[in-house]
C-alpha positions as CSV (number, residue, x, y, z in Angstrom):
1,M,99.9,114.5,116.3
2,P,101.6,112.4,113.4
3,R,100.8,112.8,109.8
4,M,98.1,110.2,108.9
5,V,98.3,108.5,105.4
6,Y,96.1,105.8,103.8
7,C,98.9,103.2,103.6
8,V,98.1,101.2,100.3
9,K,100.5,98.4,101.7
10,L,98.9,97.6,104.9
11,G,95.2,98.8,103.7
12,R,94.5,101.2,106.6
13,E,95.1,104.6,108.0
14,L,98.6,105.1,109.8
15,P,101.1,107.4,110.9
16,G,103.1,108.3,107.7
17,L,106.9,109.2,107.2
18,E,107.9,112.8,108.4
19,K,109.5,113.5,104.8
20,P,110.1,111.7,101.5
21,P,112.6,109.1,102.0
22,F,114.7,110.5,98.8
23,P,114.3,112.9,96.0
24,G,112.1,112.2,93.0
25,E,108.8,110.8,92.0
26,L,109.0,107.4,93.8
27,G,110.1,109.1,97.0
28,Q,107.1,111.5,97.0
29,R,104.8,108.4,96.2
30,I,106.0,106.6,99.2
31,Y,105.6,109.7,101.2
32,E,102.0,110.1,100.2
33,H,100.9,106.5,100.5
34,I,102.9,104.6,102.6
35,S,102.9,104.4,106.3
36,K,106.0,104.6,108.5
37,Q,105.2,101.0,109.7
38,A,105.3,99.7,106.0
39,Y,108.5,101.5,105.3
40,E,110.2,99.8,108.2
41,M,109.1,96.5,107.1
42,W,110.8,97.5,103.6
43,Q,114.3,98.1,105.5
44,V,114.1,94.3,106.6
45,E,112.9,93.1,103.1
46,S,115.6,95.2,101.4
47,T,118.3,93.2,103.5
48,R,116.8,90.1,102.5
49,V,116.8,90.9,98.8
50,I,120.4,92.3,98.9
51,N,121.5,89.0,100.4
52,D,119.5,86.7,98.1
53,Q,120.4,88.3,94.8
54,E,124.1,89.2,95.9
55,L,123.7,92.9,95.1
56,S,126.5,95.3,95.5
57,M,125.0,98.9,96.1
58,G,128.2,100.0,94.5
59,D,126.9,98.8,91.2
60,P,124.2,101.1,89.2
61,A,122.5,98.0,88.1
62,A,122.0,96.7,91.3
63,R,120.5,99.8,92.7
64,K,118.1,99.8,89.9
65,I,116.8,96.3,90.9
66,L,116.5,97.1,94.5
67,R,114.4,100.2,93.3
68,Q,112.3,98.1,91.2
69,E,111.9,95.6,94.2
70,M,111.1,98.4,96.5
71,E,108.2,99.4,94.0
72,K,106.8,96.2,93.7
73,F,107.0,95.7,97.6
74,Y,104.8,98.7,98.1
75,F,102.7,99.3,95.0
76,A,102.2,95.6,93.0
77,N,99.0,94.6,95.1
78,P,97.6,97.9,96.8
79,K,95.1,97.2,99.3
80,Q,91.6,99.1,98.9
81,P,89.9,100.7,101.8
82,A,87.8,98.2,103.9
83,G,84.1,97.6,102.8
84,S,84.9,98.7,99.1
85,P,83.4,95.9,96.4
86,K,86.9,94.9,95.6
87,A,87.9,94.6,99.1
88,V,85.0,92.2,99.8
89,G,85.4,90.1,96.8
90,A,83.8,91.5,93.9
91,A,85.2,89.1,91.2
92,T,83.3,90.5,88.2
93,G,83.0,93.8,86.3
94,P,85.6,96.5,85.6
95,R,88.9,97.1,87.2
96,L,88.2,99.2,90.4
97,V,90.5,101.7,92.0
98,Y,90.2,103.8,95.0
99,C,90.4,107.3,93.0
100,I,92.5,109.9,95.0
101,K,91.0,112.6,92.8
102,L,87.2,112.2,93.3
103,G,87.8,110.3,96.7
104,R,85.9,107.0,96.0
105,E,86.1,103.7,94.3
106,L,85.4,103.7,90.5
107,P,86.2,101.9,87.4
108,G,89.9,102.3,86.4
109,L,91.6,102.7,83.2
110,D,92.1,99.8,80.8
111,R,96.0,100.5,80.8
112,P,98.7,103.0,82.0
113,P,98.1,106.2,79.9
114,M,101.8,106.7,79.3
115,P,104.9,104.7,79.9
116,G,107.0,105.0,83.2
117,A,106.5,105.6,87.0
118,F,104.0,108.4,86.3
119,G,101.8,106.6,84.0
120,Q,101.6,103.6,86.5
121,R,100.8,106.1,89.2
122,I,97.8,107.2,87.4
123,Y,96.8,103.8,86.5
124,E,96.8,102.9,90.3
125,Q,95.3,105.8,91.7
126,I,93.0,107.3,89.0
127,S,89.6,106.5,87.8
128,K,88.5,106.6,84.3
129,Q,86.1,109.3,85.1
130,A,88.7,111.5,86.7
131,Y,91.0,110.9,83.6
132,E,88.4,112.0,81.2
133,M,88.1,115.1,83.4
134,W,91.6,115.7,82.5
135,E,91.2,115.2,79.0
136,A,88.7,118.2,78.9
137,Q,91.0,120.3,80.9
138,R,94.0,119.4,78.9
139,T,92.4,121.0,75.9
140,L,91.4,124.2,77.7
141,I,94.9,124.7,78.9
142,I,96.6,124.0,75.6
143,N,94.4,126.6,74.1
144,H,94.3,129.1,76.8
145,Y,98.2,129.2,77.1
146,G,99.0,128.5,73.4
147,L,101.1,125.7,74.4
148,N,102.8,123.9,71.3
149,L,103.3,120.1,72.1
150,A,106.1,119.9,69.8
151,D,108.2,122.1,72.2
152,P,109.6,120.1,75.0
153,E,109.0,123.1,77.5
154,S,105.2,123.0,76.5
155,R,105.1,119.2,77.2
156,K,106.9,119.8,80.5
157,I,104.3,122.5,81.5
158,L,101.5,120.4,80.7
159,R,102.8,117.3,82.4
160,E,103.2,119.7,85.8
161,Q,99.7,120.7,85.3
162,M,98.6,117.0,84.9
163,E,100.3,115.8,88.1
164,E,98.7,119.0,90.0
165,F,95.4,118.0,88.6
166,F,95.6,114.6,89.9
167,F,97.9,114.8,92.9
168,G,98.2,118.2,94.2
169,S,97.5,119.2,97.6
170,D,94.2,121.0,96.4
171,A,93.3,118.1,93.9
172,Q,90.6,116.3,95.6
173,M,87.1,117.1,94.8
174,P,84.8,118.5,97.6
175,E,82.4,116.1,99.3
176,G,79.1,115.7,97.7
177,W,80.7,117.0,94.2
178,T,78.7,115.1,91.3
179,P,79.8,115.1,87.6
180,E,77.1,117.7,86.6
181,A,79.6,120.2,88.2
182,V,82.1,119.6,85.5
183,G,80.1,121.9,82.8
184,A,79.7,124.6,85.2
185,G,83.4,124.6,86.1
186,A,84.6,124.4,82.6
187,S,84.1,127.9,81.3
188,G,86.2,130.3,83.4
189,K,85.8,134.0,82.8
190,D,87.7,135.9,80.2
191,G,87.9,132.8,78.2
192,G,90.0,131.2,80.9
193,A,90.6,127.5,81.6
194,A,88.6,125.9,84.6
195,S,89.4,125.9,88.2
196,S,91.5,123.4,89.9
197,K,88.4,122.1,91.7
198,G,85.6,122.0,89.0
199,G,87.7,120.0,86.5
200,G,90.4,122.2,85.9
201,G,94.1,122.1,86.7
202,G,96.2,124.2,88.9
203,A,97.4,126.3,85.8
204,A,94.1,127.6,85.3
205,A,93.2,128.8,89.2
206,S,91.9,131.8,89.7
207,K,94.3,133.0,92.4
208,G,96.3,134.9,90.1
209,G,93.5,136.5,88.2
210,G,91.9,135.6,84.9
211,G,95.2,135.1,83.1
212,G,97.4,134.1,85.8
213,G,98.3,130.5,86.3
214,G,101.4,128.4,86.8
215,A,101.7,127.8,83.1
216,A,101.3,131.3,82.3
217,R,103.8,132.5,84.6
218,R,106.4,130.3,83.1
219,K,106.1,131.5,79.8
């Protein structure tokens, strides 16, 4: 049975790719959110773009242009699940996103929280409520592991934990979860950070014991 994904290009659940089409963040994003059918559509579109813009794939600048066109093709106007307020034409109120952390449509952020593809991914797929959960978890992780954000390695660890919190395989909150659960999950034993479900990131998951987490093992 093929792996199914909610395809943000075509707006419905369809068979996904067997593996990321290329290394890196954009390749992983396509693997998670683009169907095989939509990817095959890009193969046709890319030929048109190359011909129209007379791009030479031996030129790094041309490859960069094609990558930008690919990202725009897939993610510029993501389709929301059928039946959502945005899909049926709600024209007022806050910008809504289908939040993959909380599993439902909620108000999104006003702008990307940081430059680059990762910030844009959060802007498109994470709600304001889920981002505020990360703000609380971020403080817990920094304090628990004594991270110094002037240190590039500490910033790298925190970014990895942020990505795991929002997009990791165990990131989505359980069905029936309510915001009140955040307070209960925010105080781990022995002063540890919260679990990856109740408002915490992978760094503070309890699998490795009270002091064990991804960030701690890297230190």
